[in-house]
A tleap script that builds the chain and sets N, CA, C and O, in Angstrom:
source leaprc.protein.ff14SB
mol = sequence {
  NMET TYR ASP ARG ALA LEU LYS LEU ILE ARG
  GLN TYR HIE ARG LEU SER GLN ALA GLU LEU
  ALA ASP LYS LEU GLY LEU SER ARG SER PHE
  VAL SER GLU LEU GLU LYS ALA GLY GLY LYS
  LYS PRO SER LEU ASP VAL LEU GLU ARG TYR
  ALA SER PHE PHE LYS ILE PRO VAL SER SER
  LEU LEU LEU PHE ALA GLU ARG SER SER ALA
  SER ASP LEU GLY GLU LYS SER ARG ILE PHE
  ALA ALA ASP LYS VAL LEU LYS MET LEU GLU
  TRP LEU ALA GLU THR SER HIE ASP ASP ALA
  HIE ALA CSER
}
set mol.1.N position { 9.241 -15.941 15.466 }
set mol.1.CA position { 8.955 -15.422 16.784 }
set mol.1.C position { 7.656 -14.618 16.818 }
set mol.1.O position { 7.101 -14.364 17.887 }
set mol.2.N position { 7.177 -14.218 15.632 }
set mol.2.CA position { 5.910 -13.485 15.622 }
set mol.2.C position { 4.811 -14.284 16.290 }
set mol.2.O position { 3.989 -13.735 17.024 }
set mol.3.N position { 4.800 -15.603 16.031 }
set mol.3.CA position { 3.741 -16.439 16.593 }
set mol.3.C position { 3.665 -16.291 18.110 }
set mol.3.O position { 2.582 -16.108 18.667 }
set mol.4.N position { 4.791 -16.368 18.763 }
set mol.4.CA position { 4.821 -16.253 20.225 }
set mol.4.C position { 4.447 -14.854 20.687 }
set mol.4.O position { 3.691 -14.697 21.646 }
set mol.5.N position { 4.971 -13.839 20.011 }
set mol.5.CA position { 4.710 -12.453 20.418 }
set mol.5.C position { 3.236 -12.096 20.258 }
set mol.5.O position { 2.640 -11.507 21.159 }
set mol.6.N position { 2.651 -12.446 19.125 }
set mol.6.CA position { 1.245 -12.101 18.888 }
set mol.6.C position { 0.322 -12.852 19.848 }
set mol.6.O position { -0.679 -12.303 20.308 }
set mol.7.N position { 0.654 -14.092 20.144 }
set mol.7.CA position { -0.149 -14.865 21.095 }
set mol.7.C position { -0.059 -14.255 22.490 }
set mol.7.O position { -1.072 -14.117 23.177 }
set mol.8.N position { 1.151 -13.889 22.909 }
set mol.8.CA position { 1.318 -13.293 24.240 }
set mol.8.C position { 0.577 -11.967 24.370 }
set mol.8.O position { -0.026 -11.688 25.406 }
set mol.9.N position { 0.622 -11.163 23.335 }
set mol.9.CA position { -0.091 -9.877 23.371 }
set mol.9.C position { -1.584 -10.125 23.537 }
set mol.9.O position { -2.243 -9.475 24.348 }
set mol.10.N position { -2.114 -11.073 22.761 }
set mol.10.CA position { -3.542 -11.390 22.847 }
set mol.10.C position { -3.901 -11.927 24.233 }
set mol.10.O position { -4.890 -11.504 24.830 }
set mol.11.N position { -3.106 -12.848 24.734 }
set mol.11.CA position { -3.389 -13.447 26.039 }
set mol.11.C position { -3.276 -12.414 27.152 }
set mol.11.O position { -4.075 -12.426 28.088 }
set mol.12.N position { -2.298 -11.527 27.063 }
set mol.12.CA position { -2.134 -10.493 28.083 }
set mol.12.C position { -3.409 -9.651 28.204 }
set mol.12.O position { -3.796 -9.252 29.303 }
set mol.13.N position { -4.046 -9.391 27.080 }
set mol.13.CA position { -5.267 -8.590 27.064 }
set mol.13.C position { -6.518 -9.441 27.276 }
set mol.13.O position { -7.642 -8.953 27.165 }
set mol.14.N position { -6.308 -10.698 27.578 }
set mol.14.CA position { -7.381 -11.645 27.885 }
set mol.14.C position { -8.456 -11.701 26.802 }
set mol.14.O position { -9.654 -11.625 27.072 }
set mol.15.N position { -7.983 -11.834 25.585 }
set mol.15.CA position { -8.887 -11.960 24.443 }
set mol.15.C position { -8.763 -13.364 23.866 }
set mol.15.O position { -7.673 -13.935 23.831 }
set mol.16.N position { -9.863 -13.904 23.422 }
set mol.16.CA position { -9.806 -15.172 22.697 }
set mol.16.C position { -9.374 -14.869 21.268 }
set mol.16.O position { -9.389 -13.718 20.833 }
set mol.17.N position { -8.995 -15.901 20.555 }
set mol.17.CA position { -8.636 -15.703 19.152 }
set mol.17.C position { -9.822 -15.161 18.370 }
set mol.17.O position { -9.658 -14.300 17.505 }
set mol.18.N position { -11.009 -15.657 18.669 }
set mol.18.CA position { -12.212 -15.204 17.962 }
set mol.18.C position { -12.492 -13.725 18.241 }
set mol.18.O position { -12.832 -12.972 17.329 }
set mol.19.N position { -12.348 -13.312 19.508 }
set mol.19.CA position { -12.590 -11.907 19.859 }
set mol.19.C position { -11.602 -10.984 19.153 }
set mol.19.O position { -11.981 -9.949 18.604 }
set mol.20.N position { -10.324 -11.376 19.176 }
set mol.20.CA position { -9.316 -10.545 18.523 }
set mol.20.C position { -9.535 -10.502 17.012 }
set mol.20.O position { -9.438 -9.442 16.394 }
set mol.21.N position { -9.828 -11.643 16.433 }
set mol.21.CA position { -10.076 -11.697 14.992 }
set mol.21.C position { -11.197 -10.731 14.614 }
set mol.21.O position { -11.088 -10.003 13.628 }
set mol.22.N position { -12.262 -10.727 15.394 }
set mol.22.CA position { -13.392 -9.835 15.131 }
set mol.22.C position { -12.957 -8.366 15.212 }
set mol.22.O position { -13.330 -7.558 14.362 }
set mol.23.N position { -12.180 -8.033 16.221 }
set mol.23.CA position { -11.760 -6.646 16.413 }
set mol.23.C position { -10.775 -6.181 15.340 }
set mol.23.O position { -10.723 -4.995 15.014 }
set mol.24.N position { -9.990 -7.121 14.788 }
set mol.24.CA position { -9.000 -6.762 13.767 }
set mol.24.C position { -9.519 -6.935 12.342 }
set mol.24.O position { -8.841 -6.569 11.382 }
set mol.25.N position { -10.725 -7.493 12.207 }
set mol.25.CA position { -11.269 -7.736 10.870 }
set mol.25.C position { -10.575 -8.888 10.160 }
set mol.25.O position { -10.404 -8.872 8.941 }
set mol.26.N position { -10.177 -9.893 10.945 }
set mol.26.CA position { -9.510 -11.080 10.401 }
set mol.26.C position { -10.353 -12.302 10.750 }
set mol.26.O position { -11.252 -12.223 11.587 }
set mol.27.N position { -10.065 -13.413 10.120 }
set mol.27.CA position { -10.772 -14.649 10.488 }
set mol.27.C position { -10.080 -15.274 11.698 }
set mol.27.O position { -8.888 -15.065 11.922 }
set mol.28.N position { -10.847 -16.046 12.475 }
set mol.28.CA position { -10.271 -16.714 13.630 }
set mol.28.C position { -9.206 -17.714 13.199 }
set mol.28.O position { -8.189 -17.883 13.872 }
set mol.29.N position { -9.451 -18.371 12.073 }
set mol.29.CA position { -8.470 -19.355 11.593 }
set mol.29.C position { -7.159 -18.673 11.196 }
set mol.29.O position { -6.084 -19.249 11.365 }
set mol.30.N position { -7.243 -17.443 10.666 }
set mol.30.CA position { -6.028 -16.710 10.303 }
set mol.30.C position { -5.246 -16.325 11.561 }
set mol.30.O position { -4.023 -16.462 11.593 }
set mol.31.N position { -5.940 -15.848 12.593 }
set mol.31.CA position { -5.279 -15.505 13.860 }
set mol.31.C position { -4.632 -16.767 14.438 }
set mol.31.O position { -3.512 -16.715 14.946 }
set mol.32.N position { -5.328 -17.887 14.359 }
set mol.32.CA position { -4.785 -19.155 14.840 }
set mol.32.C position { -3.510 -19.513 14.085 }
set mol.32.O position { -2.524 -19.933 14.692 }
set mol.33.N position { -3.525 -19.349 12.763 }
set mol.33.CA position { -2.345 -19.640 11.939 }
set mol.33.C position { -1.184 -18.710 12.289 }
set mol.33.O position { -0.028 -19.134 12.273 }
set mol.34.N position { -1.477 -17.446 12.605 }
set mol.34.CA position { -0.422 -16.509 12.988 }
set mol.34.C position { 0.239 -16.934 14.293 }
set mol.34.O position { 1.437 -16.722 14.480 }
set mol.35.N position { -0.528 -17.527 15.187 }
set mol.35.CA position { -0.029 -17.900 16.509 }
set mol.35.C position { 0.579 -19.296 16.551 }
set mol.35.O position { 1.173 -19.688 17.556 }
set mol.36.N position { 0.435 -20.037 15.474 }
set mol.36.CA position { 0.954 -21.405 15.437 }
set mol.36.C position { 2.427 -21.382 15.032 }
set mol.36.O position { 2.803 -20.695 14.083 }
set mol.37.N position { 3.266 -22.143 15.762 }
set mol.37.CA position { 4.682 -22.237 15.425 }
set mol.37.C position { 4.830 -22.727 13.985 }
set mol.37.O position { 4.263 -23.752 13.609 }
set mol.38.N position { 5.581 -22.001 13.201 }
set mol.38.CA position { 5.766 -22.348 11.795 }
set mol.38.C position { 4.578 -21.989 10.926 }
set mol.38.O position { 4.510 -22.382 9.761 }
set mol.39.N position { 3.640 -21.240 11.493 }
set mol.39.CA position { 2.434 -20.847 10.753 }
set mol.39.C position { 2.688 -19.655 9.851 }
set mol.39.O position { 3.820 -19.377 9.456 }
set mol.40.N position { 1.621 -18.969 9.539 }
set mol.40.CA position { 1.695 -17.817 8.639 }
set mol.40.C position { 2.480 -16.675 9.265 }
set mol.40.O position { 2.450 -16.461 10.477 }
set mol.41.N position { 3.178 -15.955 8.411 }
set mol.41.CA position { 3.882 -14.747 8.839 }
set mol.41.C position { 2.957 -13.565 8.570 }
set mol.41.O position { 2.342 -13.495 7.506 }
set mol.42.N position { 2.851 -12.645 9.511 }
set mol.42.CA position { 1.951 -11.504 9.316 }
set mol.42.C position { 2.493 -10.511 8.296 }
set mol.42.O position { 3.697 -10.263 8.223 }
set mol.43.N position { 1.591 -9.956 7.522 }
set mol.43.CA position { 1.973 -8.888 6.588 }
set mol.43.C position { 2.111 -7.591 7.386 }
set mol.43.O position { 1.731 -7.528 8.555 }
set mol.44.N position { 2.646 -6.580 6.754 }
set mol.44.CA position { 2.768 -5.282 7.408 }
set mol.44.C position { 1.388 -4.739 7.763 }
set mol.44.O position { 1.222 -4.111 8.809 }
set mol.45.N position { 0.396 -4.975 6.905 }
set mol.45.CA position { -0.974 -4.543 7.182 }
set mol.45.C position { -1.498 -5.178 8.472 }
set mol.45.O position { -2.110 -4.499 9.296 }
set mol.46.N position { -1.258 -6.467 8.644 }
set mol.46.CA position { -1.722 -7.168 9.846 }
set mol.46.C position { -0.992 -6.639 11.075 }
set mol.46.O position { -1.610 -6.429 12.118 }
set mol.47.N position { 0.316 -6.423 10.963 }
set mol.47.CA position { 1.074 -5.869 12.089 }
set mol.47.C position { 0.562 -4.478 12.455 }
set mol.47.O position { 0.497 -4.124 13.632 }
set mol.48.N position { 0.201 -3.696 11.447 }
set mol.48.CA position { -0.342 -2.361 11.708 }
set mol.48.C position { -1.692 -2.450 12.423 }
set mol.48.O position { -1.996 -1.617 13.277 }
set mol.49.N position { -2.498 -3.449 12.081 }
set mol.49.CA position { -3.781 -3.640 12.774 }
set mol.49.C position { -3.550 -3.971 14.245 }
set mol.49.O position { -4.193 -3.406 15.129 }
set mol.50.N position { -2.624 -4.893 14.492 }
set mol.50.CA position { -2.288 -5.242 15.879 }
set mol.50.C position { -1.782 -4.007 16.619 }
set mol.50.O position { -2.239 -3.708 17.722 }
set mol.51.N position { -0.845 -3.299 16.015 }
set mol.51.CA position { -0.245 -2.131 16.660 }
set mol.51.C position { -1.294 -1.072 16.973 }
set mol.51.O position { -1.290 -0.493 18.059 }
set mol.52.N position { -2.179 -0.823 16.037 }
set mol.52.CA position { -3.214 0.184 16.237 }
set mol.52.C position { -4.178 -0.242 17.349 }
set mol.52.O position { -4.506 0.553 18.229 }
set mol.53.N position { -4.623 -1.484 17.303 }
set mol.53.CA position { -5.583 -1.959 18.293 }
set mol.53.C position { -4.995 -1.970 19.700 }
set mol.53.O position { -5.651 -1.553 20.654 }
set mol.54.N position { -3.755 -2.448 19.828 }
set mol.54.CA position { -3.133 -2.552 21.154 }
set mol.54.C position { -2.357 -1.288 21.541 }
set mol.54.O position { -1.753 -1.222 22.612 }
set mol.55.N position { -2.383 -0.295 20.658 }
set mol.55.CA position { -1.725 0.990 20.913 }
set mol.55.C position { -0.238 0.829 21.248 }
set mol.55.O position { 0.265 1.338 22.250 }
set mol.56.N position { 0.438 0.093 20.355 }
set mol.56.CA position { 1.884 -0.077 20.475 }
set mol.56.C position { 2.512 0.253 19.127 }
set mol.56.O position { 1.854 0.119 18.095 }
set mol.57.N position { 3.764 0.679 19.117 }
set mol.57.CA position { 4.401 0.989 17.837 }
set mol.57.C position { 4.626 -0.272 16.995 }
set mol.57.O position { 4.934 -1.336 17.532 }
set mol.58.N position { 4.473 -0.144 15.698 }
set mol.58.CA position { 4.736 -1.270 14.788 }
set mol.58.C position { 6.178 -1.737 14.982 }
set mol.58.O position { 6.466 -2.930 14.894 }
set mol.59.N position { 7.075 -0.797 15.244 }
set mol.59.CA position { 8.491 -1.152 15.424 }
set mol.59.C position { 8.677 -2.134 16.583 }
set mol.59.O position { 9.597 -2.951 16.553 }
set mol.60.N position { 7.824 -2.066 17.591 }
set mol.60.CA position { 7.912 -3.018 18.701 }
set mol.60.C position { 7.593 -4.428 18.218 }
set mol.60.O position { 8.208 -5.396 18.666 }
set mol.61.N position { 6.643 -4.541 17.316 }
set mol.61.CA position { 6.310 -5.853 16.762 }
set mol.61.C position { 7.384 -6.334 15.783 }
set mol.61.O position { 7.663 -7.530 15.698 }
set mol.62.N position { 7.975 -5.408 15.057 }
set mol.62.CA position { 9.010 -5.781 14.090 }
set mol.62.C position { 10.254 -6.336 14.772 }
set mol.62.O position { 11.050 -7.031 14.140 }
set mol.63.N position { 10.428 -6.036 16.054 }
set mol.63.CA position { 11.547 -6.590 16.821 }
set mol.63.C position { 11.548 -8.109 16.759 }
set mol.63.O position { 12.605 -8.738 16.812 }
set mol.64.N position { 10.357 -8.701 16.645 }
set mol.64.CA position { 10.242 -10.149 16.704 }
set mol.64.C position { 10.330 -10.832 15.339 }
set mol.64.O position { 10.088 -12.034 15.227 }
set mol.65.N position { 10.672 -10.073 14.313 }
set mol.65.CA position { 10.851 -10.664 12.985 }
set mol.65.C position { 12.103 -11.533 12.994 }
set mol.65.O position { 13.161 -11.105 13.456 }
set mol.66.N position { 11.980 -12.730 12.492 }
set mol.66.CA position { 13.131 -13.625 12.410 }
set mol.66.C position { 13.749 -13.530 11.029 }
set mol.66.O position { 13.065 -13.346 10.022 }
set mol.67.N position { 15.023 -13.659 11.018 }
set mol.67.CA position { 15.745 -13.725 9.742 }
set mol.67.C position { 16.615 -14.967 9.816 }
set mol.67.O position { 17.588 -15.005 10.569 }
set mol.68.N position { 16.270 -15.975 9.043 }
set mol.68.CA position { 16.973 -17.254 9.136 }
set mol.68.C position { 18.409 -17.161 8.647 }
set mol.68.O position { 19.238 -17.992 9.020 }
set mol.69.N position { 18.719 -16.182 7.831 }
set mol.69.CA position { 20.077 -16.075 7.311 }
set mol.69.C position { 20.846 -14.946 7.999 }
set mol.69.O position { 21.706 -14.310 7.390 }
set mol.70.N position { 20.528 -14.705 9.265 }
set mol.70.CA position { 21.205 -13.637 10.004 }
set mol.70.C position { 22.692 -13.962 10.097 }
set mol.70.O position { 23.083 -14.962 10.699 }
set mol.71.N position { 23.505 -13.119 9.504 }
set mol.71.CA position { 24.931 -13.390 9.519 }
set mol.71.C position { 25.714 -12.332 10.291 }
set mol.71.O position { 26.810 -12.614 10.776 }
set mol.72.N position { 25.179 -11.136 10.411 }
set mol.72.CA position { 25.946 -10.128 11.143 }
set mol.72.C position { 25.638 -10.179 12.636 }
set mol.72.O position { 24.560 -10.604 13.050 }
set mol.73.N position { 26.587 -9.746 13.417 }
set mol.73.CA position { 26.477 -9.822 14.872 }
set mol.73.C position { 25.298 -9.015 15.402 }
set mol.73.O position { 24.629 -9.455 16.336 }
set mol.74.N position { 25.030 -7.852 14.831 }
set mol.74.CA position { 23.905 -7.031 15.279 }
set mol.74.C position { 22.580 -7.737 15.098 }
set mol.74.O position { 21.723 -7.691 15.981 }
set mol.75.N position { 22.404 -8.385 13.970 }
set mol.75.CA position { 21.154 -9.109 13.694 }
set mol.75.C position { 21.018 -10.317 14.617 }
set mol.75.O position { 19.936 -10.586 15.138 }
set mol.76.N position { 22.102 -11.035 14.813 }
set mol.76.CA position { 22.066 -12.183 15.727 }
set mol.76.C position { 21.760 -11.730 17.146 }
set mol.76.O position { 21.025 -12.402 17.869 }
set mol.77.N position { 22.310 -10.610 17.542 }
set mol.77.CA position { 22.060 -10.072 18.888 }
set mol.77.C position { 20.597 -9.675 19.043 }
set mol.77.O position { 19.998 -9.925 20.089 }
set mol.78.N position { 20.013 -9.058 18.010 }
set mol.78.CA position { 18.609 -8.653 18.060 }
set mol.78.C position { 17.709 -9.878 18.213 }
set mol.78.O position { 16.783 -9.875 19.025 }
set mol.79.N position { 17.978 -10.912 17.443 }
set mol.79.CA position { 17.179 -12.131 17.508 }
set mol.79.C position { 17.331 -12.792 18.883 }
set mol.79.O position { 16.347 -13.253 19.462 }
set mol.80.N position { 18.548 -12.838 19.397 }
set mol.80.CA position { 18.795 -13.410 20.722 }
set mol.80.C position { 18.016 -12.644 21.790 }
set mol.80.O position { 17.362 -13.247 22.641 }
set mol.81.N position { 18.090 -11.309 21.742 }
set mol.81.CA position { 17.396 -10.471 22.733 }
set mol.81.C position { 15.885 -10.639 22.621 }
set mol.81.O position { 15.201 -10.743 23.639 }
set mol.82.N position { 15.357 -10.669 21.407 }
set mol.82.CA position { 13.913 -10.834 21.213 }
set mol.82.C position { 13.445 -12.168 21.768 }
set mol.82.O position { 12.385 -12.246 22.389 }
set mol.83.N position { 14.225 -13.217 21.550 }
set mol.83.CA position { 13.862 -14.528 22.073 }
set mol.83.C position { 13.863 -14.518 23.599 }
set mol.83.O position { 12.972 -15.097 24.220 }
set mol.84.N position { 14.842 -13.875 24.202 }
set mol.84.CA position { 14.910 -13.803 25.669 }
set mol.84.C position { 13.722 -13.017 26.231 }
set mol.84.O position { 13.156 -13.402 27.255 }
set mol.85.N position { 13.343 -11.927 25.575 }
set mol.85.CA position { 12.179 -11.149 26.013 }
set mol.85.C position { 10.926 -12.021 25.976 }
set mol.85.O position { 10.130 -12.011 26.915 }
set mol.86.N position { 10.756 -12.768 24.899 }
set mol.86.CA position { 9.580 -13.638 24.787 }
set mol.86.C position { 9.580 -14.723 25.855 }
set mol.86.O position { 8.540 -15.021 26.441 }
set mol.87.N position { 10.741 -15.312 26.110 }
set mol.87.CA position { 10.815 -16.352 27.148 }
set mol.87.C position { 10.450 -15.775 28.513 }
set mol.87.O position { 9.755 -16.424 29.295 }
set mol.88.N position { 10.910 -14.570 28.800 }
set mol.88.CA position { 10.587 -13.943 30.073 }
set mol.88.C position { 9.083 -13.672 30.167 }
set mol.88.O position { 8.472 -13.934 31.203 }
set mol.89.N position { 8.489 -13.153 29.100 }
set mol.89.CA position { 7.062 -12.870 29.107 }
set mol.89.C position { 6.235 -14.154 29.214 }
set mol.89.O position { 5.208 -14.182 29.892 }
set mol.90.N position { 6.687 -15.208 28.546 }
set mol.90.CA position { 5.994 -16.494 28.652 }
set mol.90.C position { 6.069 -17.021 30.090 }
set mol.90.O position { 5.081 -17.533 30.617 }
set mol.91.N position { 7.229 -16.896 30.713 }
set mol.91.CA position { 7.379 -17.321 32.102 }
set mol.91.C position { 6.456 -16.522 33.017 }
set mol.91.O position { 5.801 -17.089 33.890 }
set mol.92.N position { 6.406 -15.211 32.818 }
set mol.92.CA position { 5.522 -14.375 33.633 }
set mol.92.C position { 4.064 -14.777 33.452 }
set mol.92.O position { 3.305 -14.834 34.419 }
set mol.93.N position { 3.678 -15.053 32.216 }
set mol.93.CA position { 2.301 -15.468 31.955 }
set mol.93.C position { 1.997 -16.792 32.654 }
set mol.93.O position { 0.922 -16.959 33.230 }
set mol.94.N position { 2.934 -17.725 32.603 }
set mol.94.CA position { 2.726 -19.021 33.254 }
set mol.94.C position { 2.651 -18.877 34.769 }
set mol.94.O position { 1.781 -19.474 35.404 }
set mol.95.N position { 3.545 -18.099 35.350 }
set mol.95.CA position { 3.548 -17.976 36.811 }
set mol.95.C position { 2.330 -17.215 37.308 }
set mol.95.O position { 1.803 -17.533 38.375 }
set mol.96.N position { 1.869 -16.215 36.561 }
set mol.96.CA position { 0.674 -15.499 37.002 }
set mol.96.C position { -0.552 -16.391 36.862 }
set mol.96.O position { -1.481 -16.296 37.664 }
set mol.97.N position { -0.565 -17.252 35.858 }
set mol.97.CA position { -1.659 -18.209 35.679 }
set mol.97.C position { -1.649 -19.215 36.832 }
set mol.97.O position { -2.703 -19.553 37.370 }
set mol.98.N position { -0.447 -19.698 37.215 }
set mol.98.CA position { -0.326 -20.634 38.330 }
set mol.98.C position { -0.751 -19.982 39.633 }
set mol.98.O position { -1.423 -20.619 40.445 }
set mol.99.N position { -0.375 -18.720 39.857 }
set mol.99.CA position { -0.741 -17.999 41.063 }
set mol.99.C position { -2.261 -17.825 41.167 }
set mol.99.O position { -2.833 -17.912 42.254 }
set mol.100.N position { -2.893 -17.581 40.039 }
set mol.100.CA position { -4.358 -17.378 40.030 }
set mol.100.C position { -5.071 -18.669 40.444 }
set mol.100.O position { -6.100 -18.622 41.119 }
set mol.101.N position { -4.533 -19.805 40.045 }
set mol.101.CA position { -5.167 -21.076 40.400 }
set mol.101.C position { -4.847 -21.491 41.841 }
set mol.101.O position { -5.589 -22.270 42.440 }
set mol.102.N position { -3.761 -20.981 42.390 }
set mol.102.CA position { -3.393 -21.314 43.758 }
set mol.102.C position { -4.217 -20.541 44.787 }
set mol.102.O position { -4.325 -20.957 45.941 }
set mol.103.N position { -4.798 -19.413 44.364 }
set mol.103.CA position { -5.564 -18.566 45.297 }
set mol.103.C position { -6.898 -19.162 45.646 }
set mol.103.O position { -7.656 -18.572 46.415 }
savepdb mol mol.pdb
quit
């Protein structure tokens, strides 16, 4: 889920991958890999860079960490909630993009 969350944060701030990579001291290809489904997982250092730049707590980004072997109800609930938050944000991004083109 990191891929979706990091992409949405970047898009919300209207930054290209290249612009964000430059501001975070990362390569554009690395940012692209972070945003690609099944791509690279960010290290804590990378999450801290995102958190610092966008002025959000690292814990907010850690919400989107997936655990494939989630067996307890609390962990499954966290993953379910994080996925729903991302779907809502993706929908908002799509509808605001559609509204901008309709004007």
